[in-house]
C-alpha positions in Angstrom: 67.8 110.9 89.2 71.1 110.9 87.5 70.7 108.4 84.5 72.3 109.4 81.2 73.6 107.4 77.9 75.0 110.3 76.2 78.6 111.2 76.1 79.9 114.6 76.8 80.8 116.5 73.7 84.2 117.4 74.5 85.1 113.8 75.4 83.2 112.4 72.3 85.5 114.5 70.2 88.3 112.8 71.8 86.6 109.5 71.1 86.1 110.5 67.3 89.7 111.4 66.9 90.8 108.2 68.5 88.5 105.9 66.1 89.7 107.7 63.1 93.4 107.6 64.3 93.3 103.9 65.2 91.7 102.8 62.0 93.9 104.7 59.7 97.3 104.9 61.4 97.4 102.0 63.9 95.5 99.0 62.4 98.0 99.1 59.7 100.8 98.1 62.0 99.0 94.9 63.1 99.6 93.6 59.6 103.4 94.4 59.3 104.9 94.4 62.9 105.7 91.7 65.1 105.1 91.9 68.9 103.8 95.1 70.4 106.2 94.3 73.5 109.5 94.2 71.3 110.2 97.8 71.9 113.8 97.4 70.7 112.9 96.3 67.3 114.0 99.3 64.7 110.7 99.1 63.1 108.8 99.6 66.2 111.0 102.7 67.0 110.4 104.0 63.5 106.8 103.5 63.2 105.2 103.2 66.7 107.4 106.0 68.5 105.8 108.8 66.2 102.3 107.5 67.0 102.8 107.6 70.6 104.1 111.3 70.4 100.7 112.1 68.7 98.7 110.3 71.3 100.5 112.4 74.2 99.9 115.5 72.1 96.2 114.9 72.3 96.6 114.0 76.1 95.3 110.4 75.7 98.4 108.6 77.0 98.1 106.3 79.9 94.5 107.5 80.7 94.1 105.0 83.3 96.8 106.7 85.3 96.4 109.8 87.7 97.9 113.1 86.4 100.9 112.9 89.0 101.9 109.5 87.1 101.6 111.0 83.7 98.0 110.1 83.1 94.9 111.9 82.5 93.0 110.1 85.5 90.2 109.2 83.6 87.4 107.2 85.4 86.3 103.8 84.5 83.5 105.0 82.3 85.5 107.2 80.1 88.1 104.4 80.0 85.5 101.9 78.9 84.4 104.2 76.1 88.1 104.6 74.9 89.3 101.0 75.4 86.5 99.6 73.1 88.0 101.6 70.5 91.5 100.2 71.3 90.3 96.7 71.3 90.0 97.0 67.4 93.9 96.5 67.1 96.7 94.6 68.3 98.9 97.3 68.8 96.6 100.2 69.9 97.1 99.6 73.5 100.7 100.0 73.0 100.3 103.4 71.2 98.2 104.8 73.8 100.1 103.4 76.7 97.7 101.3 78.0 98.8 97.7 77.4 98.6 94.7 79.6 100.4 93.5 81.8 102.5 96.9 82.0 99.1 98.8 82.9 98.4 96.7 85.7 102.1 96.2 87.0 102.4 100.0 86.8 99.3 100.5 88.7 100.5 98.2 91.8 103.9 99.9 91.6 102.2 102.9 92.1 100.3 102.0 95.1 102.6 99.7 96.8 106.1 100.6 95.6 108.9 102.5 97.5 110.1 105.9 96.0 113.1 104.0 94.8 111.1 101.3 93.1 109.0 104.0 91.6 112.0 105.8 90.3 113.9 102.6 88.9 111.0 100.7 87.3 107.8 102.8 87.3 108.9 105.9 85.6 110.4 104.0 82.4 107.4 101.6 82.3 104.9 104.4 82.2 107.0 105.9 79.3 107.3 102.4 77.5 110.9 102.8 77.6 110.8 99.3 79.0 108.1 96.5 79.5 107.2 94.2 82.2 105.9 90.7 82.9 103.7 89.4 85.6 105.1 86.0 86.9 102.4 84.2 88.7 100.8 81.1 87.3 102.6 77.6 87.8 102.5 74.4 85.9 100.7 72.5 88.8 98.7 75.4 90.3 96.7 77.0 87.4 94.2 79.4 88.7 94.7 78.7 92.4 97.3 80.7 93.9 97.3 78.7 97.1 99.1 75.8 95.3 102.1 78.2 94.3 105.4 76.3 95.3 107.9 78.8 94.1 109.8 79.8 97.0 112.1 82.8 98.3 114.1 82.9 101.5 116.2 85.5 103.1 119.9 84.7 103.0 122.1 87.5 104.3 120.8 90.7 102.7 119.0 89.4 100.1 116.3 87.0 98.7 117.2 83.7 97.0 114.3 82.5 94.7 113.7 79.1 93.5 110.7 77.5 91.5 109.0 77.4 88.1 106.4 79.8 86.6 104.1 79.0 83.6 102.7 81.6 81.0 104.6 84.3 82.3 103.5 86.9 79.7 106.2 88.6 77.4 109.2 87.5 79.8 111.5 87.5 76.9 110.9 91.0 76.5 110.6 92.5 80.0 113.1 94.3 81.7 111.8 93.1 85.2 109.6 90.5 86.4 106.8 90.6 89.3 107.1 87.2 90.9 104.9 85.7 93.4 106.7 83.4 95.7 106.1 81.7 99.2 108.0 83.6 101.7 106.0 82.9 104.6 105.4 79.1 104.8 104.4 78.6 108.5 101.3 81.3 108.0 98.1 79.4 108.7 96.2 81.4 106.0 97.6 80.3 102.7 96.6 83.4 101.3 99.2 85.1 103.4 102.2 82.9 102.8 103.4 84.7 99.5 105.2 88.1 98.7 105.6 90.1 95.4 109.4 90.2 94.4 110.7 92.6 92.0 113.3 90.7 89.7 115.4 92.3 87.2 115.3 90.1 84.0 119.3 90.4 83.8 119.7 88.5 87.2 121.6 85.4 87.0 119.4 82.1 87.3 116.5 83.2 85.3 116.1 80.4 82.7 113.2 80.8 80.0 112.8 77.1 79.3 110.7 78.2 76.2 108.4 80.7 75.0 104.8 79.2 74.2 102.5 80.7 71.7 98.9 80.9 71.5 96.8 79.4 68.6 95.9 82.1 66.1 98.5 84.5 67.5 102.0 84.1 66.1 103.1 87.1 68.0 102.2 86.0 71.4 104.8 85.2 73.9 104.1 83.2 77.2 107.1 81.9 78.9 107.9 78.9 80.9 110.4 80.0 83.5 112.7 78.3 85.9 114.3 80.3 88.8 117.5 78.6 90.1 118.9 80.5 93.1 118.2 83.9 91.9 119.6 86.4 94.1 117.9 89.8 94.5 118.4 92.5 97.4 116.2 92.2 100.3 114.3 95.7 99.4 113.3 94.3 96.1 109.8 93.2 97.8 106.6 95.2 96.6 104.5 96.0 99.7 105.1 93.7 102.8 105.8 90.2 103.3 102.7 88.1 102.9 101.1 90.9 100.8 101.2 89.4 97.3 97.7 87.7 97.1 96.2 91.2 98.1 98.3 93.0 95.7 97.3 90.5 92.9 93.8 90.9 93.6 94.0 94.7 93.6 95.7 94.2 90.1 93.4 91.7 88.7 90.3 93.6 89.4 91.1 96.4 87.1 92.6 94.1 84.6 89.7 92.2 84.1 87.4 95.1 83.6 89.9 96.6 81.0 90.2 93.3 79.2 86.3 93.3 78.8 86.4 97.0 77.5 88.8 95.9 74.8 86.9 92.7 74.1 83.8 94.7 73.1 86.3 96.3 70.2 87.2 93.1 69.0 83.8 91.6 69.0 82.5 94.6 67.3 85.2 94.4 64.6 84.0 90.9 63.8 80.6 92.2 63.7 81.4 94.8 61.4 83.0 92.6 59.1 80.0 90.1 59.1 77.8 92.9 58.2 79.8 93.8 55.4 79.9 90.2 54.3 76.1 89.6 54.2 75.4 92.8 52.3 78.2 91.9 49.7 77.8 88.0 49.1 74.9 86.7 46.6 74.2 83.1 46.7 71.2 80.6 46.2 69.1 83.4 44.5 69.5 86.3 46.9 71.9 88.3 49.1 73.1 86.7 52.4 71.6 89.6 54.2 67.9 88.6 52.8 68.0 85.2 54.1 66.2 85.0 57.6 68.5 82.6 59.1 71.3 85.1 58.3 69.1 88.0 59.9 68.8 85.8 62.9 72.5 85.7 63.2 72.9 89.5 62.8 70.2 90.1 65.3 71.6 87.7 67.8 75.2 89.5 67.2 74.0 92.9 67.8 71.9 91.9 71.0 74.5 90.0 72.5 77.2 93.0 72.1 74.8 95.6 73.1 74.0 93.7 76.2 77.6 92.9 77.3 78.7 96.7 76.5 75.8 97.9 78.7 77.0 95.4 81.7 80.6 96.6 81.2 79.5 100.4 81.4 77.4 99.9 84.2 80.3 97.9 86.1 82.8 100.7 85.1 80.0 103.3 86.4 79.9 101.5 89.9 83.8 101.3 90.2 83.7 105.0 89.5 81.1 105.4 92.2 82.6 103.2 94.9 86.2 103.8 94.2 86.8 100.1 95.6 87.2 97.0 93.5 85.8 94.8 96.3 82.6 96.6 96.5 82.0 95.7 92.5 83.2 92.3 92.8 80.2 90.4 91.5 79.9 92.8 88.5 83.4 92.5 87.5 83.0 88.7 88.1 80.1 88.8 85.8 81.7 91.0 83.0 84.5 88.2 83.0 82.3 85.3 82.7 80.2 86.9 80.1 83.1 88.0 78.1 84.4 84.6 76.3 81.0 83.6 75.2 80.1 86.9 73.5 83.6 87.0 71.7 83.3 83.4 70.9 79.5 83.6 69.5 80.2 86.6 67.2 83.5 85.4 66.2 82.1 82.1 65.2 78.9 83.5 63.5 81.4 85.9 61.4 83.5 82.8 60.7 80.5 80.6 59.6 79.0 83.6 57.3 82.4 83.9 55.5 82.3 80.3 54.2 85.6 78.5 53.7 87.8 81.7 53.6 86.4 82.4 57.0 88.4 79.3 58.0 91.6 80.3 56.6 94.6 82.3 57.7 93.3 85.0 55.3 90.8 86.0 58.0 91.2 86.8 61.5 88.2 84.7 62.8 90.0 81.8 63.9 92.3 83.6 66.1 89.3 85.5 67.3 87.8 82.4 68.4 91.0 81.1 69.9 91.3 84.2 71.9 87.7 83.7 73.3 89.2 80.9 75.1 92.2 82.7 76.1 89.8 85.4 77.5 88.0 82.7 79.4 91.0 81.6 81.2 93.2 84.5 81.7 92.9 86.3 85.1 90.8 83.1 86.5 88.8 80.6 84.6 84.9 81.5 83.9 83.8 79.0 86.2 85.5 80.7 89.1 83.9 83.9 88.3 80.3 82.5 87.9 80.8 81.0 91.6 81.5 84.5 92.6 78.5 85.8 91.1 76.4 83.1 92.6 77.7 83.4 96.0 77.4 87.2 96.1 74.0 87.0 94.8 72.7 84.5 97.3 73.7 86.5 100.2 71.1 88.7 99.5 68.1 86.1 99.8 67.1 84.1 103.1 66.1 80.7 103.5 62.8 79.5 104.8 61.9 77.1 107.4 58.2 76.8 106.6 56.9 73.6 105.1 55.9 75.2 102.1 57.8 78.2 100.4 56.6 81.8 100.6 55.6 81.9 97.1 53.3 78.4 97.4 50.3 79.6 95.5 47.7 78.1 98.0 49.6 79.6 100.8 49.8 82.9 99.1 45.9 82.8 98.1 45.2 82.2 101.9 47.1 85.2 103.1 45.9 87.3 100.6 42.1 86.1 101.4 43.0 87.1 105.0 44.4 90.6 104.2 41.6 91.4 102.1 38.9 90.4 104.7 37.6 87.8 102.3 38.7 84.5 104.3 
């Protein structure tokens, strides 16, 4: 037996330092700076770079990466405990070198990139000297990668890329884009028709039609892009031809669990605000905290948050155990499916218990509610992940061809009587 719900003392010290640092030094940046991906902004250089240096001194930089790539090689359980603190702040992932989509892009560059690709793209990306974009989704395709129509064909010594992409995160700040495009149109399996191309952002033919913001987040930037005859060298392919779907799945598995870890922090922040509110507000003859309907909301928030946190931690533990995202596919899907509802319900209760000011732009709750819909769509909609959970679960069961099911009470009683010699 090896069940344990305690954190080792040395790592707990790291977590304590991180929590104090994020609250006192990082969260203020959320109120005064723009996008965490605008690394050329002089204010970013002035305020963020010194904090990143402090994180590196604490050996907490890019903890999801192995030591040879400049990280600490933390397992997923440690990352869960760390990321739930970083989820409190918009700037915290960047300050700690763990921001998406750069973290996921770095992971697949590390696993599938050539030495030259790693030198050119991975090294500066890991040091946050550049940022990147994952350009996969298309306007007509949504979450179904088999509907991708963007194409690339070899012409002489290079690829020529044409097509449209939708919601390509931070493309207007990115130094390069990872683009999924059809390169093998004659493959019978649609999942093997696409390749992953590395496209420098300065390449002629890239048109950012517009950058779309999300409701409640003035600093988000997800671009609508057209690729017009974009030419890149033939060696700017990540992995092999037709490997893009497999590469994307390897990337998204880790991304989904890390988003869930950070969502715990965001939901806990909303819960903390709610508790302070109900202990501070007097109305209708008593404090809000003394009213039973309010107490029910507080109890529901705490229960849902702790249930979700335990599910995330168990999934992280399973990833550490198996070292294979495919073996934990159902658990990751369950985490992804549970995440939006937990964040939505806790943020919505927080909004409601703050009254009219909770609806206003002077409180963060509307943005949190909007973000709950974002996490329910990004990296695959909730419905897709529930299907995965159901299918994986049903594989563990067998049907019966008997007239009545095995658990039919008269049948079960008859078998019990026969077994006990009482028939």
